[in-house]
C-alpha positions, 0 to 999 in steps of 0.5 A: 349104600345100595341106593347110592350104587343103583343111582350111580348105575342109572346115571352111568348106563343112561337108563334115565329116559327122556321127557315124553313129547319133547324134541331133543337133539345132539351132534356127533361125528358129522351127524345131527340126531333128533329124537322124540319119545312117547309115554311108553318109551318108544322113540323116533330118531331122525339122523341128518348127515351134516358133514359125515361124508358122501358115503352116509345118508340121512335116516329115520328109525322108530325104536320100541323097548324091544325092537328097532324099525327102518324103511328100505328103498323098497319096503316101507313098514314105517309111515307117519300121519302128520297133524292128521292130514299128511301121510309121509314115509321116508326112504332109506336112501335120499340119493335117488329122485323118489327117495329125495322127494320122500325125504323132502316131504318127511323132513318138511312135515315132521319139522313142524308137526304138532301131532305125529301118528306112527304106523308100523305095517299100517297099524297105528302104534303110537301118537306123539304130540311135541311141545310147541317150544321143542318144535320151535327150538329143535324140530324146526332144524330137521327141515334144513336136512336136505336130500343127498340127491 
């Protein structure tokens, strides 16, 4: 009986984690949300405003089991090295020229990256290696998320 209750709680609370290194997506209230998780339970979230209104913007968030991190328009604790060659860091807002340019580089690169090194305050915290099928079927759509500029 205790096992049944525990399994029911896991299902209800969403405790079950995603399969590592597989891009996933969902859509709600005008936002497309893309996520990929590493083997340690760290998750990269990319959120695109597909129709939530002009008051909202796109976002990138990196979540560890204990804390969540995002860039602002002036501070960039999160940077990503894509395929070992392109360093990108998305701004908090895409409604200005530099933010729009940074978002373009980020969205175009992350949408096809086979290796994503995540840096927090210039220190590498994890590497994600998305499966080819999840890049082709899910991550490629991040490239269509245009800046709000």
